[in-house]
C-alpha positions as CSV (number, residue, x, y, z in Angstrom):
1,M,0.0,0.0,0.0
2,L,1.4,3.4,-1.0
3,N,1.7,6.0,1.7
4,G,3.0,9.6,2.0
5,E,3.3,11.8,-1.1
6,H,3.2,8.7,-3.3
7,A,-0.3,7.9,-2.0
8,Y,-1.4,11.5,-2.8
9,L,-0.1,11.3,-6.4
10,D,-1.6,7.8,-6.8
11,M,-5.0,9.3,-5.8
12,C,-4.5,12.0,-8.4
13,R,-3.9,9.4,-11.1
14,H,-6.9,7.4,-10.0
15,V,-9.2,10.3,-10.2
16,L,-7.9,11.3,-13.7
17,D,-8.2,7.7,-14.9
18,S,-11.5,6.6,-13.2
19,G,-13.3,9.6,-11.9
20,S,-16.8,10.4,-12.8
21,K,-17.5,13.6,-14.7
22,K,-19.7,15.7,-12.4
23,E,-21.1,19.2,-12.3
24,D,-20.7,21.2,-9.1
25,R,-21.8,24.2,-7.1
26,T,-19.2,26.5,-8.8
27,N,-20.2,25.5,-12.3
28,T,-16.6,24.6,-13.1
29,G,-17.0,20.9,-13.4
30,T,-15.0,18.1,-11.8
31,Y,-13.7,14.6,-12.1
32,S,-14.7,12.9,-8.9
33,I,-14.4,9.7,-6.9
34,F,-16.3,8.9,-3.6
35,G,-14.5,7.3,-0.7
36,H,-10.7,7.1,-0.6
37,Q,-7.9,7.1,2.1
38,I,-4.2,8.1,2.2
39,R,-1.8,7.8,5.2
40,F,1.3,9.6,6.3
41,D,3.8,8.4,8.9
42,L,4.6,11.7,10.7
43,S,7.8,10.2,12.2
44,K,9.2,10.2,8.7
45,G,9.0,13.9,8.1
46,F,6.5,16.7,7.9
47,P,4.0,16.0,5.0
48,L,4.4,19.2,3.0
49,L,4.2,18.1,-0.6
50,T,7.4,18.3,-2.6
51,T,6.1,17.9,-6.1
52,K,5.0,21.5,-5.9
53,K,5.8,24.2,-3.3
54,V,3.1,24.5,-0.6
55,P,3.4,27.7,1.4
56,F,3.8,26.6,5.0
57,R,3.3,30.0,6.4
58,L,-0.2,30.2,4.9
59,V,-1.0,26.7,6.3
60,A,0.3,27.7,9.8
61,S,-1.5,31.1,10.0
62,E,-4.8,29.5,8.9
63,L,-4.5,26.9,11.5
64,M,-3.7,29.5,14.2
65,W,-6.8,31.3,13.0
66,F,-8.9,28.2,13.6
67,I,-7.3,27.5,17.0
68,K,-8.0,31.1,18.1
69,G,-11.7,30.5,17.3
70,D,-11.5,33.5,14.9
71,T,-13.9,33.7,11.9
72,N,-12.9,37.1,10.5
73,I,-10.4,37.3,7.6
74,R,-8.8,40.4,9.1
75,Y,-6.4,38.2,11.2
76,L,-5.4,36.3,8.0
77,L,-4.9,39.5,6.0
78,K,-2.6,40.8,8.8
79,H,-0.5,37.7,8.2
80,N,-0.6,38.3,4.4
81,N,-2.8,35.2,4.0
82,N,-5.4,35.6,1.2
83,I,-6.7,32.0,1.0
84,W,-10.2,32.9,2.4
85,N,-10.6,36.3,0.6
86,E,-12.9,35.2,-2.2
87,W,-15.8,34.1,0.0
88,A,-15.8,37.3,2.0
89,F,-15.3,39.3,-1.2
90,K,-18.3,37.6,-2.8
91,N,-20.4,38.7,0.2
92,W,-19.4,42.3,-0.4
93,I,-19.9,42.5,-4.1
94,E,-23.4,40.9,-3.8
95,S,-24.4,43.4,-1.1
96,P,-26.3,46.7,-1.6
97,E,-23.3,48.5,-0.3
98,Y,-21.2,47.5,-3.3
99,T,-21.4,50.2,-6.1
100,G,-18.4,49.2,-8.2
101,P,-18.1,47.4,-11.6
102,D,-20.1,44.3,-12.3
103,M,-18.2,41.4,-10.7
104,T,-20.5,38.5,-11.6
105,D,-18.7,35.1,-11.9
106,F,-15.4,36.8,-11.2
107,G,-13.7,33.4,-10.6
108,N,-14.1,32.2,-14.2
109,R,-14.0,35.6,-15.9
110,C,-10.5,36.3,-14.4
111,Q,-9.2,33.2,-16.3
112,T,-10.5,34.3,-19.7
113,D,-10.5,38.1,-19.7
114,S,-7.2,39.9,-18.9
115,D,-9.0,43.3,-18.7
116,F,-11.5,42.0,-16.3
117,K,-8.7,40.4,-14.2
118,K,-7.3,43.9,-13.7
119,I,-10.6,45.3,-12.6
120,Y,-11.0,42.3,-10.2
121,Q,-7.6,42.9,-8.7
122,E,-8.3,46.6,-8.1
123,Q,-11.7,45.8,-6.4
124,M,-10.0,43.1,-4.3
125,R,-7.3,45.7,-3.2
126,I,-10.0,48.1,-2.2
127,F,-11.8,45.3,-0.3
128,K,-8.7,44.2,1.6
129,D,-7.8,47.8,2.5
130,N,-11.2,48.3,3.9
131,I,-11.1,45.1,5.9
132,L,-7.7,46.1,7.5
133,Q,-8.6,49.8,8.1
134,D,-12.3,50.0,8.7
135,D,-13.7,48.2,11.8
136,R,-17.3,48.5,10.7
137,F,-16.5,47.2,7.3
138,A,-14.4,44.3,8.7
139,E,-17.1,43.3,11.1
140,K,-19.8,43.3,8.4
141,F,-17.9,41.8,5.4
142,G,-14.8,40.2,6.9
143,D,-16.6,37.7,9.0
144,L,-17.4,34.3,7.4
145,G,-20.0,33.2,9.9
146,S,-19.9,30.1,12.1
147,V,-17.0,28.4,10.3
148,Y,-14.2,26.2,11.7
149,G,-12.9,28.3,14.5
150,K,-16.4,28.9,15.9
151,Q,-17.3,25.2,15.9
152,W,-13.9,24.1,17.3
153,R,-13.9,26.6,20.2
154,D,-17.4,27.9,20.7
155,W,-20.0,25.3,19.7
156,K,-23.5,26.6,20.9
157,T,-25.7,24.0,22.6
158,S,-29.5,23.9,22.8
159,Q,-29.2,25.1,26.4
160,N,-27.4,28.3,25.2
161,E,-24.1,27.0,26.6
162,T,-20.8,26.7,24.7
163,I,-18.5,23.8,24.2
164,D,-14.8,24.3,23.6
165,Q,-14.2,21.1,21.6
166,L,-10.5,21.7,21.2
167,K,-9.8,22.2,24.9
168,E,-12.0,19.2,25.7
169,V,-10.3,16.8,23.3
170,I,-6.9,17.8,24.6
171,Y,-8.1,17.2,28.2
172,S,-9.5,13.8,27.0
173,I,-6.2,12.8,25.3
174,R,-4.2,13.6,28.4
175,N,-6.5,12.0,31.0
176,K,-8.3,9.2,29.1
177,P,-5.8,8.3,26.3
178,D,-7.6,5.0,25.5
179,S,-10.9,6.7,24.9
180,R,-12.6,6.3,21.5
181,R,-14.2,9.7,21.8
182,H,-11.3,12.0,21.0
183,I,-13.4,13.8,18.3
184,V,-13.9,17.3,17.1
185,S,-16.7,18.1,14.7
186,A,-17.0,21.2,12.5
187,W,-20.3,20.0,10.9
188,N,-23.1,21.8,12.9
189,P,-26.3,21.4,10.8
190,E,-28.0,24.3,12.5
191,D,-25.2,26.7,11.6
192,I,-24.6,25.6,8.0
193,P,-26.9,28.4,6.6
194,N,-24.8,31.0,8.5
195,M,-21.4,29.9,7.0
196,A,-19.7,31.4,4.0
197,L,-18.7,27.8,3.1
198,P,-19.9,24.7,4.9
199,P,-16.9,22.8,6.4
200,C,-15.2,20.6,3.9
201,H,-13.0,19.0,6.6
202,T,-15.9,18.0,8.8
203,M,-14.6,15.9,11.6
204,F,-11.3,14.6,13.1
205,Q,-10.5,12.0,15.6
206,F,-7.3,11.3,17.7
207,Y,-5.9,7.9,18.7
208,V,-3.3,7.2,21.3
209,A,-1.2,4.0,21.2
210,D,2.4,3.2,22.2
211,G,3.0,6.7,23.3
212,K,2.1,8.2,19.9
213,L,-0.7,10.4,18.8
214,S,-2.4,9.8,15.5
215,C,-5.1,11.8,13.8
216,Q,-7.7,10.8,11.2
217,L,-9.6,13.5,9.3
218,Y,-12.9,12.9,7.4
219,Q,-13.2,15.4,4.6
220,R,-16.6,15.5,2.9
221,S,-15.4,17.5,-0.1
222,A,-11.8,17.7,-1.3
223,D,-10.3,19.9,-4.0
224,I,-7.4,17.6,-4.6
225,F,-5.0,20.1,-6.3
226,L,-5.4,23.2,-4.3
227,G,-7.1,22.3,-1.0
228,V,-5.8,18.8,-0.1
229,P,-2.1,19.7,0.2
230,F,-3.1,22.5,2.7
231,N,-5.4,20.1,4.6
232,I,-2.7,17.5,4.9
233,A,-0.1,19.9,6.3
234,S,-2.7,21.7,8.5
235,Y,-3.8,18.6,10.3
236,A,-0.3,17.2,10.5
237,L,0.7,20.5,12.2
238,L,-2.3,20.2,14.6
239,T,-1.2,16.7,15.5
240,H,2.3,17.8,16.3
241,L,1.1,20.7,18.4
242,I,-1.3,18.5,20.5
243,A,1.3,15.7,20.8
244,Q,3.7,18.2,22.3
245,E,1.2,19.5,24.8
246,C,0.2,15.9,25.8
247,D,3.8,14.7,26.0
248,L,3.4,12.2,23.2
249,E,5.3,11.4,20.0
250,V,3.6,11.8,16.6
251,G,2.1,8.7,14.9
252,E,0.1,8.8,11.7
253,F,-2.1,11.3,9.9
254,I,-4.8,9.4,8.1
255,H,-6.8,11.4,5.5
256,T,-10.2,9.9,4.6
257,F,-12.2,11.5,1.8
258,G,-15.9,11.6,0.7
259,D,-16.1,13.4,-2.6
260,A,-12.5,13.8,-3.8
261,H,-12.3,15.8,-7.0
262,I,-10.1,17.5,-9.5
263,Y,-11.6,20.6,-11.1
264,T,-11.6,20.6,-14.9
265,N,-9.5,23.7,-15.0
266,H,-6.8,22.0,-12.9
267,I,-6.1,19.1,-15.2
268,N,-3.0,20.6,-16.8
269,Q,-1.6,21.5,-13.4
270,I,-2.1,18.0,-12.0
271,N,-0.4,16.5,-15.0
272,L,2.6,18.7,-14.6
273,Q,2.8,17.8,-10.9
274,L,2.6,14.1,-11.8
275,E,5.7,14.4,-14.0
276,R,7.9,15.5,-11.1
277,D,10.0,13.3,-8.8
278,V,9.1,13.0,-5.1
279,K,11.7,14.4,-2.7
280,E,12.2,13.9,1.1
281,F,9.7,15.6,3.4
282,P,11.1,18.4,5.6
283,E,11.5,18.4,9.4
284,L,9.2,20.4,11.6
285,I,10.7,22.0,14.6
286,L,8.4,23.4,17.3
287,N,9.3,25.8,20.1
288,K,9.7,23.4,23.0
289,E,9.1,26.2,25.5
290,K,5.4,26.4,24.6
291,S,3.4,24.0,26.6
292,S,0.0,24.8,25.2
293,I,-1.2,24.9,21.6
294,F,-3.1,28.1,22.5
295,D,0.3,29.9,23.3
296,F,1.9,29.3,19.9
297,D,2.4,32.0,17.3
298,M,4.0,32.1,13.9
299,D,7.5,32.5,15.2
300,D,7.3,29.2,17.0
301,F,7.5,27.0,13.9
302,E,10.5,26.2,11.8
303,L,10.9,23.9,8.7
304,K,14.2,22.4,7.9
305,G,15.2,20.8,4.6
306,Y,12.2,21.8,2.5
307,N,13.4,21.7,-1.1
308,P,10.2,21.3,-3.3
309,H,9.7,21.7,-7.0
310,P,8.3,25.2,-8.0
311,A,4.8,26.2,-7.1
312,I,2.0,25.6,-9.7
313,K,-0.7,28.2,-9.9
314,A,-4.4,27.4,-10.5
315,P,-7.7,29.2,-10.2
316,I,-9.8,28.7,-7.1
317,A,-13.5,27.7,-7.6
318,V,-15.8,29.9,-5.4
């Protein structure tokens, strides 16, 4: 059985060779399979893909955003992280407050019309400046609703109480390591209508054995080219952080997929990636002075030996 980056690439080939052609919410079109699993032994290196450069600082700042329970993109923009911009931007341009040029279907139009792309970039610049400088604007258009951070740290109950799932799962790992209930869920059916994007990585579970912490993620919907490399690195990093807090070594990261798909406008990029040789994974070094995952910041992470092939750009489907 293949594991590590080879398992990821094998999944790419499988989807290209056997995936069903399906339409999707974004009207882009996909090749899709249903039900798949890949595994990474975290003791053999940090699983940041090497067949294309994956920006670790974006992965880490997004995870810190989740851990803080934040749902507003202002934090991300302060860390020069733009990966959630499009969903918040869409809310703005579809609101009565937006009075600029027509931005309908901006995701696809940017790929075919260079003049429109310039207009989009200018409107996005205005939007980002407003998020960073205008508190009222940021509160209204920067917040993505009850997305991951809210569910992880502030799940609302029917009794109007809150559950900090992340703190509770860490307590459970430390005090009841053999429990089969080390679970965090981001899928809250009541809150789905209030989310800019319903959670794609919906639930994760930890497992303790032989002094090692493993994590399995269930992802209902997986953009294999753009999203999955981020998801792999993000949950591997989370596993490292929690393992350090709980005085455990790292075990495996297991990634289980529902609908795993390649967008039709990512085919050329995937084929380019598949032509490249796999290199060794880098080493992740954490600040050993930090005893809680809630104390980490961006200066507490270091990657050693990351030597990937160049990045491959592709459009995001919104």
